[in-house]
N, C-alpha and C positions, 0 to 999 in steps of 0.2 A: 689747499691749492687755490681756493677761491680768493684768499687774501692776496695772492699774487696775480689774479686775473686769469687763472687757468681753469677751464671747464673740462670735466671728465665725463665722456659719454660711453656707456657700456652696452654690450649687445644683449645681456640678460634683462635689461630694463627697456629694450626697444629703442635705445638711443634717445631717451627722453631728455629734454633740455632741463638741466638742474636748476635753472633760474625760474622755471614756471612753478605754479602751486603744486602740480602733480610731481614734478621733479623734486621739489623741496620735501614733500611728504615722503617720497620714496627714499630720499637721502637720509631723512631722520630715522626711518625704520632700519635702514642699512647700517647707520651709525650705532644704533642700539644693539643690533645683532652682532656687529663686529666687536663692540666693547664687551659684551657678555661672553662671546667666544674667546676673546683674549683673556678675560678674567678666569674662565674655567681652565683654559689651556695653561696659564701661568700657575694656577693653584695645583694642577696635576703634576707639572714639572717640578715645582717646589716640593711637593709631597714625595715624589720619587727620589729627589736628591736627599731629603731628610732620611728616608729609609736607607739609602746607600751609606750616608754618614754614620748612622747608628750601627751598620754592619761593618764599619771601618773600611769602607770602599771610598775611592776618590769620587767626589760628586761632579767633577767636570772642570774644564778649564786648564790653563797651563799650570804645571807643578811649581811650588815655591823654589826659589833659587837654593841650590844645595841638594835638591831632591830630583828624582826622575820617576817615571811611571813604569810599572811592571804589569804587563797584561796577563790576566788569568783566563785560560782558554776552557772551552767546554765543547762537547761533541754534539752536533746537530745534524741528524740524517747522515751519519758517517763522515761528517766534515767538521774540522776544528773552527770554532768562531770565538771571538773575544767576548767573554762574559762580563768582566768588570776589570778595573785597574786599581792598583794600590801604590802608595808612596814607598819608595826605597831610597837609600842613600846614593847620591851621584858621586862617584869617585873623583870626577873632574872638578867639582865645585864645592863639595861638602867641607873640605879642609879650609876653604876661604871663609865660610861662616864660622867655623871653629876659631880661626885666627882672629876674626873680627871681634867675637865675644871675649876672647882672652885679652886682646889689646884694650878693649873698652873697660874691662874690669881692672886691668893693671894700671892704666893711665888715667881713667876718669874723663877722657876726652869727650867732646861733643861730636855730633855727626859730621860736621865740616872737617875737622882734623882727622877723624877716622876715615872719611872718604879720601882725603889727601893721602893718608897712610896706605890705603889699599891701591890707589892709583900709582903711587911711587914704588910699590912692592915689586921687586925684580922677578919673583917666582910666579906671579900671576900673569896669565896669558893676556895679550893685548886685545883679544876679542871681547873681553869683559870690561875693558877700560874705555872711557873714564868712569869712575864711580860717582854717582850723584849723592849729595848729602841727604836729600829727602828719602832716597831709596835705602841708604844705610840706616837712617832712623826708623824707617818702616820695618826693616829686617830685625832690628834689635827689639822691637815691640811684639814680635810674633811668637805666640805660645807653641806653634808647631815645631819649633827647633828644639824643645825639650820633650816632644812627643805627644802633646795634647792639641787636638783640633778644636778651635772655637769658631763656630759657623752657624748662620751668617752674621757677621758683625754689622753689616750695612744693608739697606734696601735701596734700590734705585727705581726710578720711574720717569716718565715723560710728562711734564706739566707745561702747557703753553709752548710746545716745541723746544723745551729746555730739559736737559738731563738733571734730575734732582737726586742727590744721594744723602740719605739720613741714617744715623745710627739706630740700630734696633734696640728695643728694651731687653732687659736681662731675661725675661720669661720667653722671649722669642729665640734666644740663642741656645744652640746645642753645644755642650762641652763633653768631648769624648776623650778621656785619659787613655794613655797607651795606644794612641791611634796609629802610630808608626814608630819606627826606630828613631830615637832621639839623636841629634847631632851634638848637643851640649847637655851638660847636667842641669838639673833643676836648680841646684845651689848656685851655679855660675850665672844662670839666667836671672835668678832673683837678685844677685849681687849687682848685675848690670842695671836692673830696674831701679834698685835703691840709689845707685849713683846718678842715674838720669833724673830721678825724682828730686834729689838734692839740688842738682843743677837747675831744674825747672822751678823749684821753690825759691832759689836764690835770685834768678832772673825775674820771677814774678814780683818779688819784693822790690827789686830795683825799678821795675816798670810802675809799680804802684806808687812808689815815692816820687817818680818823675811826673806821674799823671795827677798827683794830688793838687797841683796848682792850676790845672787846666780848666778853662771855663766851659769847654765842650767835652763831654765824655765820649771816647771812641766807640763806634758801633759794634766793634768786635775786638777781641784781644789781639795785641800786636800791631794794630793799625794806628799809625801816627797821623795826627792832624796838625802837627807843628809846621811841616814843610808843604808848600803849595803844590809841588809837583810829585809828591809821594805816590808811587805806583804808576806814574806816567812816563818815566824815563827808562828806555830799553837799551840794552847793550847791543852795539852794532856788530859784535863778533858772534855771540851765541844766542842773542834774542831774549835773555833773561831780564827781568825787571831789576834795574840798578837800585841799590839801597843807600839812603842818606845816612852817612856815618860821621858823627862828630868826632873831632880830635880831643886830645886831653885838654882840660881847662888850664888857662894860664892867666896871670894877672898883669895888666898893663902898668905903665909908669904912673898913670893917674889913679891906680888902685881898683880899676874895673876888672871884673872877672869875665872872660870871654873864651870862645872856642871857634875853630873853623869847622864847617860842615861841607863834606864832598859826597858826590854820588859815585859809588864804586860797584863793580859787577861782583855779585856773590860767587859766581863761578870761577873767578880768578883765585880766590882763597881755597876753593875746593880742588883746584888743579885741573879743571877741564875747560878753562877758557884762558886765552892768551891776552885778553884785554886788561892791562894793568892801569889804565887811565883813571885818574881821579878828576871829576868835573866839579868845580866849586859851586855849591848850591846857590849862593848869593848871585854870582855872575850869571848862571843859567836862568835863574828866576827873572833877572833883569832883562835878559835877551828875549825870553818868552813873552813877558809883559809888553815890551816895546814892540814886538812883532804883532801881538794882538791889537795893540793900540793903533798901529799903522793900518791894519786890515779893517778894524771896526770904525775908526775915526780918521780917515785919510786926510781930512781937511786940517787936522791939528799937527800933521807931520811937518 
């Protein structure tokens, strides 16, 4: 709060001014106490969830798509209360997951084409549409659909007012086989993972070949440093970041090899955005640079 010029006065401290030496000392002690209380509370909650997972009970949160929660009741003082919950098949959505895995294994499509397939499917209710490619890719990677719970895969925390999510090490992850009724067979799940890995290896090889001549190594996989406005162009229809997509290479009359690059909305290919506009990268870059030049150096205009 103090970063934004807000002072908090509390009754239990006698409304001491937090900017005085006494207030700063009290605030430091309260900060230590609150941090320790949060650590102990978080530890106890995580321990309780681990115990629940090992007993094949749902640790909390919304159930995965395709499942629903069943409450197990107990008698307390002559009255029924919820003791815990378990995952069971959801008859309204489980068949969609089965359809997704079968189509992925049959066609070898990526998550964008699979999302488009589900969005266009006539038998799926409109309340579940449109399907996002990232969501479809997340479903395909979940072990819970063949009945095994892998938990927790990630840990989250707040650092400098930002939410940080980091993957857990293998020794921190619990694997509970036969945790719930499977929606797909393990053989089908493994086949889908094999096809996805083949696609991933193929695209990784293409990216490696494309980046071999770069003078600057990208700070993370998939980040392009070739185009000035990468990650800064947003779709006006759905708000997604538009992707710089090069056309097929062609040879000019002079013998030069060239290609056109345009920014396109990835949601259009997935079927959940109506924006089919292609914005030429060279033209947009020129417009932005001219605009910046006018704002920064108006005397040169």
